VOTORKOL-143209 format. One line per 5 residues: number of its first residue (from 1); their letters; for each residue x negated, y, z of N, C-alpha, C. Coordinates in steps of 0.001 Angstrom, whole numbers. Each point is the difference from the previous one (the first is absolute). Example, Ala and Ser with C-alpha at 12.3 -4.5 7.8 and 13.67 -1.06 7.14 Angstrom:
BEGIN
1) AS) -13190,-5690,7800,890,1190,0,-900,1200,0  350,1050,-720,-820,1190,60,770,1090,730
% end
This chain:
BEGIN
1) MMVHT) 31960,1793,6880,-618,-653,1148,-675,-1292,-449  -1208,-232,501,-694,-1223,-366,-1022,-342,1073  57,-1263,444,-995,-535,923,-524,-1287,-614  -1331,-94,-97,-628,-1187,-563,-585,-826,1135  506,-1233,176,-535,-915,1003,-865,-1051,-698
6) FTALG) -1125,-335,620,-903,-972,-609,-935,-556,1066  -656,-1098,-343,-1013,-584,872,-1337,23,-733  -1060,261,745,-1349,-24,-561,-995,-137,1140  -995,-851,-196,-1071,-195,982,546,-336,1387  1082,-773,35,582,-411,1271,811,1067,692
11) QYLAA) 246,1116,-663,757,1109,579,1413,35,-597  964,358,828,1360,283,-465,127,1521,-111  249,486,-1209,-79,1441,-232,1239,535,-690  216,1302,191,1079,696,-694,-491,1392,-358  286,401,-1227,-349,1345,-466,1278,738,-338
16) DVNSG) 223,1115,667,1131,849,-335,-445,928,-1131  558,-195,-1160,-539,603,-1212,14,1514,53  1099,575,411,153,1450,-136,-688,799,1103  -118,-571,1203,-697,721,1064,-1489,-283,6  -406,-1141,-598,-1391,-413,62,-341,-750,1263
21) AVHVL) 982,-229,884,-254,-715,1249,-274,-1473,-280  -959,-549,740,-342,-1414,-92,144,-607,1387  610,-1170,86,260,-657,1276,-544,-1416,-17  -707,-377,1059,-387,-1390,234,980,-572,998  656,-1101,-370,1131,-525,752,-307,-1382,571
26) DKLTY) 807,-417,960,-34,-1408,373,946,-755,-935  10,-1330,104,767,-832,-939,1480,298,84  518,176,1195,1434,254,153,407,1290,-701  -714,1076,295,367,1284,-582,-197,-8,-1507  -1012,-721,-461,-229,-130,-1435,1174,-708,-668
31) DLLTL) 416,-1120,577,1136,-736,-576,1267,843,20  190,732,1064,1185,839,120,-13,1118,-1050  -1132,666,-116,-95,1102,-950,145,-495,-1431  -542,-1178,-293,119,-564,-1342,1454,-273,-349  775,-492,975,1417,-280,-243,831,1275,-118
36) IGEGP) -396,1025,715,747,1262,-79,-32,539,-1417  -1113,-200,-686,-86,418,-1394,-207,1487,-140  851,640,-797,-181,1413,-312,471,929,1101  751,-511,984,424,858,1108,1013,1029,-460  274,1006,836,-619,248,1307,600,-872,1101
41) IGEGR) -587,114,1186,473,-747,1157,1162,760,625  1100,-674,196,1196,653,514,-59,269,1493  949,754,465,121,288,1436,466,-1245,746  -211,-12,1300,539,-1072,837,-876,-1232,24  608,-1110,357,-718,-1243,204,-262,-692,-1322
46) IPQTL) -906,-979,30,-348,-755,-1196,1227,-739,-523  262,17,-1297,1154,-721,-554,-110,-1503,245  1147,-617,267,25,-1420,287,-511,-827,-1170  209,484,-1220,-474,-740,-1176,-1520,-170,26  -724,1020,458,-1452,-108,93,-412,-957,1106
51) VEQLS) 734,30,1130,-283,-931,1090,145,-1433,-486  1032,-258,-796,242,-1349,-506,-1071,-422,-1001  -435,938,-838,-1030,-318,-989,-1356,-253,646  -241,603,1165,-1264,-166,696,210,-764,1299  694,-1116,-94,389,-761,1189,-1183,-629,724
56) QYAPG) -1190,3,-629,-1177,-555,675,-488,909,1133  512,1245,38,-384,947,1036,1155,201,981  -334,318,1239,1021,278,1008,715,1309,-344  1335,72,195,739,1224,-322,-553,1236,694  -453,-155,1248,-540,1157,716,-1280,532,-655
61) ELEEG) -843,-904,-483,-1221,432,-691,327,707,-1309  993,-517,-698,410,631,-1257,565,1388,255  771,138,1047,572,1312,336,-1122,998,314  -1011,-462,727,-1119,885,317,-724,430,-1277  -244,-970,-894,-653,332,-1263,816,958,-831
66) WQELR) 1301,-199,-33,919,887,-744,-100,1433,520  20,149,1285,-42,1345,584,-1362,661,-234  -1073,-796,32,-1320,570,-270,-92,516,-1437  558,-762,-926,-4,443,-1394,855,1256,-168  1065,74,751,858,1185,-94,-716,1236,535
71) VLQNA) -829,-181,1043,-794,1117,513,-959,508,-1084  -624,-921,-707,-894,397,-1093,761,737,-1093  1170,-496,-318,820,662,-1020,362,1415,436  410,151,1248,394,1327,493,-1188,957,82  -1209,-570,109,-1210,828,47,-504,369,-1388
76) GLLFT) 709,-453,-1038,-407,314,-1359,-1146,-843,-499  -119,-1225,518,-1092,-888,-368,480,-1293,-633  1285,-89,-273,563,-1215,-581,1288,366,-739  160,-566,-1183,1179,267,-837,205,1499,-248  -1094,672,-285,96,1435,-256,386,256,-1451
81) TDDYL) 518,1174,-242,373,389,-1358,-1198,637,-697  58,62,-1311,-1074,567,-811,114,1513,13  -855,645,811,51,1459,76,-1302,635,-486  -803,-780,-768,-1208,586,-574,356,1154,-923  925,-261,-885,387,997,-997,1280,-491,-639
86) DPEAA) 886,920,-288,1227,-384,-677,-345,-680,-1318  516,-1224,-240,-354,-708,-1226,235,814,-1272  1091,762,-41,248,807,-1181,-1070,1069,-166  -471,543,1119,-1068,988,-67,-1303,-654,-449  -240,-1226,472,-1216,-704,-392,-22,-282,-1491
91) MALPK) 1175,-283,-563,70,-257,-1430,-248,1264,-816  96,1133,667,-228,1273,-689,-1298,660,465  -963,-816,455,-1289,544,398,-621,778,-1158  -848,969,277,-615,774,-1079,-601,-902,-1063  204,349,-1254,-442,-854,-1094,-1504,26,-214
96) AAVVK) -677,954,567,-1450,55,-163,-620,640,1228  -1174,-461,332,-738,574,1121,-1376,406,-508  -712,738,810,-1354,369,-394,-858,-1265,-111  -909,-16,-962,-905,-1137,-171,-1157,164,976  -208,-987,841,-1018,97,1045,-1040,-1107,-78
101) ALCLH) 130,-899,-986,-950,-1108,-95,-159,-442,-1449  -1246,-293,-387,-309,-499,-1332,-694,-1346,101  405,-925,-854,-772,-1210,-245,-766,270,-1295  -1268,320,121,-793,459,-1133,-730,-1190,-626  489,-410,-1172,-568,-1150,-693,-1272,425,-736
106) VSHDC) -1094,-3,700,-1246,420,-634,-564,-1075,-921  534,-1210,95,-461,-1075,-876,1153,-911,-388  130,-222,-1309,862,-1066,-506,-891,-1089,-581  -917,-412,815,-908,-1093,-342,-380,-680,1307  -434,-1248,-86,-324,-741,1219,-1056,-1048,-301
111) NLRCR) -810,-317,1009,-1028,-1018,-132,407,-1319,654  1249,-113,412,580,-1281,393,1129,-352,-953  407,-1253,45,1114,-467,-826,990,-760,894  561,731,953,920,-614,967,1203,-597,-719  319,-1228,341,1017,-743,-749,1396,571,206
116) YCFAS) 262,647,1145,1336,528,286,105,1502,-274  -1003,613,-589,-101,1460,-69,1209,648,-660  678,903,727,1151,712,-555,-437,1001,-1059  -1293,360,10,-525,989,-945,-654,-654,-1210  348,-1262,-261,-527,-708,-1174,-1521,41,-36
121) TGDFG) -611,-291,1140,-1455,-3,210,-637,1350,-288  775,1069,175,-592,1328,-23,525,957,-1033  468,-486,-1156,422,935,-1044,1487,307,27  725,-554,974,1434,243,191,816,-332,-1250  -442,-1043,-682,751,-483,-1149,-139,836,-1252
126) TGHRM) -860,995,6,-144,882,-1160,-953,-567,-1046  -848,-949,401,-1014,-501,-909,-1150,963,-199  -3,1083,768,-1014,1046,-162,-664,255,1343  -1248,-444,139,-747,208,1239,-719,1341,-64  149,800,1065,-582,1343,-10,-176,500,1422
131) TMDFE) -819,1021,166,-139,676,1275,401,1461,-160  310,645,1112,447,1386,-15,-1202,935,-33  34,970,-913,-1064,995,-3,294,1066,1056  -1020,758,348,154,976,1074,1004,1088,-353  68,415,-1246,922,1071,-380,1450,-401,276
136) TAKKA) 338,-1257,-270,1356,-477,299,222,-57,1508  -992,-494,740,115,-45,1458,155,1406,571  -742,949,-536,81,1394,447,1408,547,-219  569,-288,-1173,1365,461,-274,1009,-662,940  -251,-1252,357,899,-686,941,-42,674,1366
141) IDWVV) -1185,400,443,-120,695,1283,695,1359,-67  -235,745,-1073,679,1296,-162,1513,-181,-2  458,-1063,-664,1437,-262,-114,606,-266,1382  -643,-846,818,577,-324,1298,-84,1186,956  -1022,832,-123,-66,1204,819,1206,886,-301
146) AKSGK) 322,140,-1290,1153,823,-380,1313,-638,416  107,-1341,-156,1260,-695,282,230,-226,1492  -1029,167,810,144,-285,1431,641,1147,772  190,1147,-663,671,1115,660,-718,422,1270  749,114,1093,-576,422,1277,-558,-1170,805
151) RRNIE) 122,-1202,-574,-549,-1183,674,-1514,147,116  -547,-125,1197,-1433,220,204,-825,-1253,-263  448,-1141,463,-773,-1236,-103,356,-749,-1286  -1019,-373,-750,182,-700,-1265,-814,-1288,31  629,-1109,-419,-653,-1302,-31,-394,-348,-1433
156) IDFFG) -1232,-441,-182,-484,-458,-1303,-550,-1408,165  561,-950,-763,-467,-1384,38,-680,-311,-1329  -1302,-246,39,-735,-394,-1196,257,-1483,-246  534,-292,-1201,574,-1310,-257,-420,-471,-1388  327,-1253,-309,-294,-558,-1308,965,-1115,-343
161) GEPLM) -443,-929,-822,-1361,-390,-280,-916,66,1211  -1272,188,-301,-1013,112,1042,-591,1406,-12  318,824,997,-432,1408,-16,-1506,198,113  -742,-984,534,-1449,176,77,-643,9,-1382  751,-433,-1030,-493,76,-1367,32,1437,-520
166) AMDTV) 587,904,763,55,1422,-373,-465,842,1182  -1089,-429,641,-422,641,1238,-429,1450,-210  -544,322,-1160,-373,1384,-261,1229,899,26  1094,-473,-609,1251,772,24,526,129,1418  -88,-1066,777,451,47,1392,-758,1091,757
171) KRTVE) -1302,-8,-98,-815,957,760,275,1439,-433  86,235,-1300,242,1359,-485,1405,471,386  964,-933,32,1379,351,372,80,391,1471  -659,-758,860,-25,330,1428,-628,1372,206  -1116,240,-649,-680,1284,136,893,1150,-469
176) YARSL) 676,-202,-1129,867,1056,-521,1186,255,934  628,-1070,474,1148,162,900,-404,733,1274  -1150,-362,550,-464,680,1213,-209,1495,-248  -430,356,-1216,-256,1414,-306,1285,824,-35  1155,-678,-122,1280,704,-77,691,138,1346
181) EKEND) -477,-710,1006,734,-100,1264,208,1357,670  -1041,727,226,106,1243,761,865,1022,-723  -259,187,-1284,730,1007,-776,1487,-299,-80  352,-1282,-74,1391,-389,-184,665,-512,1274  -699,63,1124,511,-480,1285,452,-1458,-109
186) KVFRF) -884,-827,-555,265,-1425,-148,-1074,-811,716  384,-1217,389,-950,-963,551,193,-1305,-765  -1041,-453,-673,73,-1244,-750,-468,-1165,852  727,-1095,-109,-380,-1245,673,-127,-1062,-1077  -1180,-617,-98,-292,-922,-1094,-19,-1449,463
191) TITTN) 505,-866,-880,-39,-1448,183,-561,-610,-1277  -716,-1090,127,-450,-733,-1183,288,-1480,207  444,-656,-1079,296,-1432,22,-1016,-694,-900  -705,-991,527,-1070,-614,-787,-65,-1508,190  -441,-685,-1075,-235,-1438,103,-1397,-308,507
196) GILLD) -856,1016,111,-1289,-150,660,-1161,-448,-862  241,-411,-1239,-1076,-541,-824,-1138,1008,-177  328,1267,-207,-1005,1017,-298,-494,746,1241  415,-400,1164,-467,676,1210,-1506,-165,158  -671,1103,312,-1407,-31,386,-156,940,1193
201) DETID) -1202,108,526,-197,794,1207,407,1454,-200  -338,565,-1143,343,1396,-258,1510,202,-49  698,-901,-686,1459,121,-115,674,-244,1342  -498,-947,770,545,-246,1337,-128,1252,857  -1179,613,-12,-204,1220,788,940,1106,-452
206) YINRE) 191,122,-1303,882,1046,-522,1442,-238,441  471,-1229,-150,1377,-326,385,218,251,1486  -938,-425,814,159,186,1444,-87,1460,411  -629,816,-814,-89,1426,299,1225,770,-494  492,-323,-1205,1000,838,-651,1427,-559,39
211) MSNVV) 148,-1304,156,1318,-607,-95,619,-187,1385  1183,567,187,704,-164,1273,485,-1421,195  242,-690,-1116,454,-1386,66,-613,-746,-1177  -191,-1293,170,-489,-838,-1085,729,-1329,64  414,-484,-1164,686,-1284,-106,-927,-961,-727
216) LSLDG) -310,-1117,647,-965,-976,-506,745,-1268,-388  -108,-402,-1253,794,-1116,-521,-708,-1334,228  641,-848,778,-508,-1336,311,1182,-873,357  53,-1217,-559,1167,-850,238,-163,-966,1158  -1134,52,708,-141,-857,1178,-1139,-980,-152
221) RQETN) 284,-1275,257,-1013,-1046,-77,-631,-48,-1395  -1214,-495,-77,-717,7,-1279,763,-754,-1074  542,-1165,334,701,-781,-1012,1265,711,-477  689,691,928,1198,753,-388,-371,1183,-877  -983,762,443,-400,1198,-735,-539,-343,-1391
226) DRMRP) -908,-969,-78,-670,-266,-1266,920,-667,-1016  1028,-681,470,964,-596,-928,785,1084,-734  291,1105,710,844,1044,-570,-764,1228,-479  -1216,218,503,-716,1248,-286,-1391,-283,-593  -39,-634,-1185,-1293,-260,-635,-540,1255,-688
231) TVNGK) -1300,-24,-254,-632,1070,-771,300,-200,-1491  -479,937,-810,213,-81,-1449,-571,-1294,-566  -1110,-468,559,-616,-1234,-503,539,-1250,675  1063,143,785,676,-1152,586,-552,-475,1322  -998,683,543,-566,-397,1280,779,620,1160
236) GSYEV) -136,-591,1172,673,530,1178,-607,1311,454  821,826,657,-459,1322,445,-288,58,1499  396,-1017,761,-68,38,1461,-1417,266,505  -970,-773,-459,-1357,119,530,-637,1336,-352  476,632,-1078,-530,1300,-402,552,1110,881
241) IVPKF) 1310,-53,271,653,1161,617,33,-38,1520  76,-1161,611,176,-55,1452,-1135,685,752  -1271,-261,-316,-1059,716,728,71,1516,-189  396,431,-1186,130,1440,-257,1138,592,820  1124,-703,58,1130,478,800,-386,78,1477
246) QKLVA) -723,-1014,479,-402,-2,1403,-910,1189,302  -891,313,-914,-893,1141,200,778,1302,-19  939,127,-937,805,1218,-70,808,192,1276  675,-1044,448,836,101,1201,-846,305,1235  -1196,-568,69,-879,268,1147,-365,1469,89
251) GRGTK) 16,705,-1133,-334,1411,-9,1190,936,13  1214,-538,139,1197,842,-56,205,812,1264  -492,-476,1120,273,692,1257,1483,-82,319  628,1148,262,1426,27,335,880,266,-1224  -614,90,-1177,793,262,-1202,814,-1231,-402
256) DYYVR) 1113,257,-694,924,-1067,-374,-554,-864,-1131  411,-1260,28,-226,-907,-1127,1004,-1136,110  247,-684,-1100,757,-1246,9,-653,-979,-961  -138,-1235,426,-342,-1083,-906,1323,-573,-474  207,81,-1304,1329,-263,-556,-35,-1186,-958
261) GTFTR) 818,-1014,281,66,-1177,-853,1390,-238,-544  105,-997,-853,1281,-413,-579,136,-1503,184  1171,-450,431,247,-1436,11,1020,-348,-1072  -163,-1178,-572,835,-456,-1111,651,-1328,357  712,-555,-970,602,-1319,199,-1065,-1067,217
266) ESLDF) -1235,296,-409,-1091,-956,146,-740,142,1328  382,983,797,-690,212,1286,999,395,1083  987,-856,210,1038,297,983,-474,-202,1436  -1210,-504,190,-580,-111,1340,-825,1244,310  541,1166,-313,-745,1260,71,-380,403,1422
271) AQDVL) 614,-586,1007,-404,313,1376,-1483,-307,201  -477,-1071,-620,-1409,-356,130,-904,1017,-688  502,633,-1070,-780,1048,-664,-100,1240,875  1087,342,689,-33,1144,918,-1000,-262,1116  47,-1196,591,-937,-328,1080,-1439,4,-502
276) HMGDL) -197,-485,-1208,-1350,-26,-562,-551,1418,-142  829,918,-460,-470,1376,-150,-322,611,1363  773,-369,1010,-331,433,1348,-1326,-574,468  -249,-1269,-321,-1257,-634,382,-1194,644,-700  239,592,-1179,-1069,696,-722,-313,1359,623
281) GFRHV) 823,413,972,-223,1276,662,902,1119,-470  996,-324,-801,912,1011,-504,1214,81,919  148,1091,680,1111,159,940,1309,326,-707  -43,890,-977,1226,491,-638,250,-778,-1289  1062,-793,8,255,-954,-1081,1430,142,-504
286) SVEPC) 148,-71,-1325,1319,-39,-627,-20,-1084,-1064  941,-924,60,137,-1028,-1036,1419,75,-532  115,316,-1293,1297,281,-606,468,-1176,-856  1300,-254,-69,507,-1051,-891,-40,440,-1455  -348,-920,-873,29,261,-1434,1455,71,-456
291) SGPAD) 339,1055,-732,1370,213,-452,33,0,-1515  1078,-523,-567,128,-19,-1449,1289,-642,-440  275,30,-1298,1212,-628,-537,-45,-1508,139  1106,-647,-329,150,-1439,242,-1047,-836,-721  -510,485,-1127,-965,-791,-749,-1447,264,403
296) DPFAI) -218,814,1019,-1349,261,487,-463,-1209,801  -1072,-663,-415,-405,-1235,689,-531,219,1413  -347,1245,349,-592,260,1308,951,699,972  1086,579,-495,914,774,841,770,-905,951  242,507,1216,796,-723,987,1444,-72,-483
301) REEDL) 585,-1191,82,1364,-233,-470,925,-319,1178  1278,-31,-299,981,-282,1045,-264,-1345,661  -405,-991,-789,-242,-1329,580,-1227,-33,904  -822,1052,-43,-1178,72,866,293,679,1339  1166,608,124,247,890,1140,-108,-701,1347
306) RRVEE) 568,-1182,129,-71,-677,1302,-1450,-228,407  -822,-444,-955,-1412,-236,300,-706,1310,370  293,1081,-719,-621,1294,283,427,506,1378  1283,-119,312,491,464,1298,-635,-788,1134  -164,-1309,-178,-683,-803,1010,-1443,467,170
311) EYETL) -645,359,-1108,-1393,425,71,-143,1335,712  959,923,-220,-46,1269,733,119,-244,1505  877,-924,392,128,-271,1434,-1251,-692,544  -585,-890,-806,-1270,-608,384,-1069,1067,210  -67,931,-943,-981,1080,106,245,839,1243
316) ARLLR) 1257,310,280,318,798,1185,-434,-715,1272  237,-1304,77,-434,-763,1184,-1513,38,138  -709,-141,-1122,-1456,-2,36,-565,1365,388  692,1062,-396,-505,1343,272,319,501,1400  845,-730,737,280,407,1382,-1283,88,820
321) DREDI) -942,-872,-303,-1242,-53,765,-1194,519,-801  265,737,-1077,-1090,528,-823,88,1529,-28  -490,617,1057,16,1456,54,-969,630,-1002  -853,-829,-585,-968,515,-963,583,122,-1403  1273,-399,-200,623,94,-1326,1253,865,89
326) NFFHF) 27,1019,-817,1164,869,-126,628,-280,-1364  1084,-792,-10,650,-393,-1250,1032,1043,-392  -181,570,-1174,793,1152,-436,1504,-226,151  491,-1133,-447,1447,-220,-27,601,-292,1372  -830,-179,1002,526,-183,1352,-74,1293,809
331) NVDLA) -362,1087,-647,50,1309,644,1390,583,-194  684,256,1073,1342,567,-102,202,989,1140  599,1125,-327,269,1037,990,1430,-171,495  149,-583,1197,1345,-241,512,734,1289,336  -731,1092,102,644,1289,219,434,629,-1318
336) QGPCV) -250,-720,-1130,354,487,-1329,-534,1415,-208  -1319,102,147,-653,1296,16,122,864,-1226  -87,-542,-1256,44,891,-1155,1280,824,-39  -79,1133,-679,1168,882,-92,1157,-715,-674  1187,522,187,1200,-665,-504,-29,-148,-1513
341) IKRLR) -503,1008,-723,-42,-101,-1451,-925,-1134,-423  -1138,-151,702,-919,-1091,-296,672,-1343,244  772,-125,1065,674,-1262,292,1073,-300,-1034  595,1034,-571,1046,-204,-989,-556,-284,-1384  -1103,696,-361,-421,19,-1395,-1312,-730,-247
346) GCGAG) -805,-239,1010,-1186,-811,-187,-1196,741,-561  -694,-626,-956,-1342,426,-395,-37,1312,-766  1079,416,-612,11,1257,-739,-516,-101,-1416  -135,-1224,-531,-484,-177,-1370,872,774,-978  -636,691,-929,712,725,-1034,401,1403,377
351) CEYVA) -118,333,1282,359,1363,407,-1069,609,900  -415,-694,1040,-1060,494,872,-1358,-633,-332  47,-1084,-729,-1199,-773,-305,75,-444,-1452  -1072,207,-764,-35,-436,-1398,-1369,-574,-326  -67,-712,-1123,-1250,-545,-504,-401,745,-1262
356) ITPDG) -1305,228,-165,-546,667,-1177,-946,-963,-698  215,-255,-1296,-830,-929,-759,-1275,687,-500  -963,-769,-515,-1235,611,-500,201,1034,-1102  1072,-115,-776,253,995,-1038,944,1105,461  319,32,1319,750,1114,563,1496,-174,70
361) DIYPC) 512,-1157,-397,1447,-222,77,439,-204,1445  1237,399,287,550,-61,1355,1085,-1070,58  -74,-856,1002,999,-1047,234,430,31,1470  1166,-584,322,490,51,1388,-943,-627,1013  -674,-1088,-358,-1033,-590,853,-840,-911,-860
366) HQFVG) -1050,-582,583,-938,-805,-777,652,-1209,-649  1089,-516,595,618,-1195,-552,940,290,-1176  233,1275,-289,799,365,-1171,-865,383,-1197  -1294,112,216,-901,405,-1084,120,-968,-1181  103,548,-1186,145,-794,-1213,1430,-231,-420
371) KEEFR) 965,307,884,1422,-110,-343,444,1362,-529  32,119,-1310,153,1296,-641,1280,717,402  1053,-766,301,1262,637,387,-110,724,1337  -1061,-257,755,-201,668,1287,-1131,1022,-43  -506,292,-1189,-1017,1047,-125,654,1345,316
376) MGSVH) -581,734,961,641,1211,512,-601,1291,-567  -1160,-96,-644,-619,1204,-516,-1491,-170,-105  -722,1131,-20,-1450,-35,-146,-619,1190,729  -1147,-242,608,-700,1110,655,-622,942,-1030  -114,-446,-1246,-609,838,-1028,910,1143,-424
381) DGSFD) 1314,-234,22,915,1091,-370,887,440,1171  -201,-648,1173,761,394,1180,1433,-480,32  395,-835,-951,1389,-467,-55,285,-987,1125  1256,-19,441,423,-899,1072,1501,-205,-124  405,-1221,-300,1400,-320,-276,791,-39,1309
386) MEISG) 759,1065,237,770,82,1237,1158,-989,33  469,-424,-1164,1091,-972,-17,-470,-1344,535  -1178,-456,-457,-551,-1246,531,-320,161,1483  -603,1118,374,-305,251,1406,1266,-54,846  1084,577,-524,1264,-13,725,554,-1397,193
391) QFAQQ) -197,-874,-999,463,-1384,132,-680,-680,1183  -1285,257,184,-733,-616,1108,347,661,1331  157,1313,-11,348,702,1234,1357,-437,526  874,-465,-886,1334,-427,404,18,-1401,620  -1115,-726,-83,-25,-1356,531,-218,33,1513
396) NVYTR) 984,-500,734,-118,-71,1452,861,-1134,526  45,-168,1287,683,-1157,579,1516,71,-136  522,1140,-433,1431,114,-234,361,-196,-1465  -895,366,-902,302,-145,-1423,-308,-1397,-514  -796,-771,739,-264,-1391,-374,998,-895,727
401) PACRE) 905,-641,-729,1104,-750,633,-459,-1026,1026  -1027,-783,-322,-430,-1043,928,-544,585,1292  -609,1175,-82,-591,620,1191,1057,435,1007  1144,411,-493,1040,503,910,443,-1061,993  -154,-1286,-368,447,-1089,872,-1162,-718,674
406) CWARF) -1211,545,-105,-1184,-704,508,-443,586,1333  -267,-854,966,-420,454,1334,-1376,662,-22  -820,-306,-1002,-1376,502,-31,-140,1323,-740  1088,601,-423,-84,1130,-932,-799,1185,540  83,286,1296,-705,1170,526,-1466,-290,310
411) YCSGG) -411,-1266,-138,-1407,-350,123,-691,-9,-1360  652,-583,-1025,-652,-121,-1307,354,1164,-915  1016,771,321,390,1208,-746,414,-291,-1439  521,-1186,-239,583,-277,-1315,-859,-806,-942  -1184,-392,436,-812,-853,-843,-681,731,-1145
416) CSASN) -445,-761,-986,-870,496,-1074,740,53,-1325  71,1173,-600,669,164,-1296,-687,-809,-1087  -1342,-38,31,-736,-740,-1020,268,-1497,103  65,-509,1217,311,-1416,198,1403,-307,-501  937,897,275,1369,-195,-490,29,-75,-1523
421) LLVNG) -718,917,-651,-26,27,-1462,-625,-1273,-554  -1071,-430,615,-715,-1177,-472,870,-1248,40  799,-122,1047,786,-1223,201,1402,112,-587  631,1182,150,1412,141,-376,248,874,-1220  -1023,707,-466,179,826,-1192,495,1403,267
426) DIISS) 182,379,1269,358,1376,340,-596,342,1352  -46,1282,325,-649,422,1240,949,-16,1188  1282,-256,-226,1008,84,1066,229,-1355,669  169,-1047,-795,352,-1321,532,-1174,-595,768  236,-376,1231,-1071,-450,882,-579,-1342,-438
431) NEVAC) -1301,-135,140,-697,-1267,-200,228,-834,1254  942,-910,-65,439,-707,1202,-1094,-887,595  -877,-539,-819,-1100,-810,532,-934,885,834  -324,1171,-532,-850,929,755,698,460,1271  1300,227,-73,760,431,1176,-18,-1062,1094
436) AMERK) 165,-1255,-395,2,-1085,989,-1339,-68,718  -1095,155,-734,-1320,-21,635,-189,1194,917  493,1162,-416,-108,1193,844,760,-186,1310  1191,-566,-79,789,-214,1226,-723,-948,955  -598,-1056,-542,-700,-940,870,-1222,655,629
441) RLECA) -742,791,-773,-1150,706,564,421,909,1138  1129,678,-177,492,899,1038,404,-761,1258  650,-1145,-171,357,-796,1179,-1249,-402,776  -1025,-436,-727,-1252,-375,675,-640,1206,677  22,1138,-678,-599,1214,568,711,429,1273
446) IALNA) 1321,-58,2,775,378,1182,-292,-951,1156  -81,-1297,-314,-304,-974,1053,-1387,237,576  -980,297,-839,-1349,275,483,-34,1236,879  781,1021,-372,93,1196,829,565,-325,1369  1020,-856,42,609,-381,1274,-1004,-740,878
451) IAAGM) -765,-904,-613,-997,-760,762,-1109,918,492  -447,914,-864,-1070,921,382,410,896,1159  1308,297,84,499,839,1086,192,-792,1291  -238,-1326,-64,82,-820,1203,1396,-412,372  909,-11,-969,1393,-337,304,234,-1483,-220
456) GTQEY) 547,-671,981,307,-1412,-110,1436,-233,-384  382,-1272,-77,1355,-327,-430,1036,301,1074  -422,338,1198,955,355,1038,123,1514,157  -471,724,-997,39,1450,76,529,547,-1311  372,1262,7,314,643,-1277,-566,1403,-1
461) TECNN) -220,488,-1180,-521,1354,-145,1022,860,-722  2,1259,331,847,955,-696,-923,1037,-626  -119,-18,-1315,-927,903,-679,782,933,-903  -233,1283,144,569,935,-963,-1048,1043,-323  426,1139,-500,-967,958,-507,-862,629,1080
466) TECNR) 393,-73,1257,-724,756,1015,-539,-835,1148  484,-1221,175,-448,-726,1176,132,-1492,-195  -684,-749,839,112,-1448,12,125,-436,1447  1150,-526,371,257,-419,1386,75,-1512,82  -376,-529,1139,54,-1428,205,601,-307,1382
471) RNR) 814,-1049,51,620,-357,1276,98,-1518,92  -344,-569,1160,198,-1431,199,1475,-315,156  403,-1125,-596,1394,-417,147,208,-636,1366
% end
């Protein structure tokens, strides 16, 4: 049983972890629920010890609040048990699943020299800059068609480095994949991630026609972006890419896109970067924290957390009145929509999703590329290390010790294995700095959902998988 009580954006809130119910409370009920702790709420009248601890309230009001909380508990919306899946069964989840998504590294080269780049400015630490030839890309497509089993929908993300440096391979790969769809009963969905330097009218038209999603790299304000994302010759990239991004987005229609940035220890006022991107006309925005080991000069550290958490709340307050900005990390499904396995296991790296390098090597995801101990095989010989795949498939909110005690586990699904490895040296131990930021983002997201639903501090909501009810107190 676990109930998380917190305040955000002037709201008193409680999240019942196992049912997914979220409640907006008044101050009295919030204080009472916080003191109750892990629960459950017993039968009968409120215990005298609680009345004494909350002596600022009248006993009759406390009794009413106690009984209201007990009604929620009896309705299965408070202090519920974990009935998603037996933990022992979750620890024995299938060791491998069909592969349904590829991160296709068509380029291990880049025309920017981003100071925080996890890919060592494009070559992933190999010292060898290269692009993927079509024959390797073709084998990668054949490989995923075979590995996807009866799965119909397949995701391909063209990645780098900078994938526009291998645009011929991108185009030929899309054409080849489309030629296989009917015969193999598959549907390919393509995404491309680009820094925008090489965008021209022809490439923009192609991306908007063929790519279901596009990720556009921009860190926000010109001074923020150009400090971290210079070109090879040391000049800023903002003035080059922003007009191109605006033109591309104007032609997207209803197709998906995200303008994606990174904030570092040098740009902890990232709320202003999010607003700036909105002012540029970009509705869909994601700004991610820089992650790295203790000696990384740009990675967010424990001593930065209070400032970062304050900034997330600042951003949430600013976005209450900005319907033109959809901030990725404030999107949360209070009905916990994804399937139970997705909520337990997360992104599927290493089992449902893998990365393919320009020379055809297979890794669990793009952030493991270059770490030889995680090389899983090659599309050239069809090899695939099931032991490594099984290690990743076993990672879930029950096998990661810190997750078992975390209220946010069914929202974040256990966090990022690559981030864990980068900070702690293994894929199991949670990156606590990243976890703290995730929890704060979720609190802000839940509060924004409550405000958007029109619920005030004198009301509460009961949200579960099928309905959302509201009642005035």
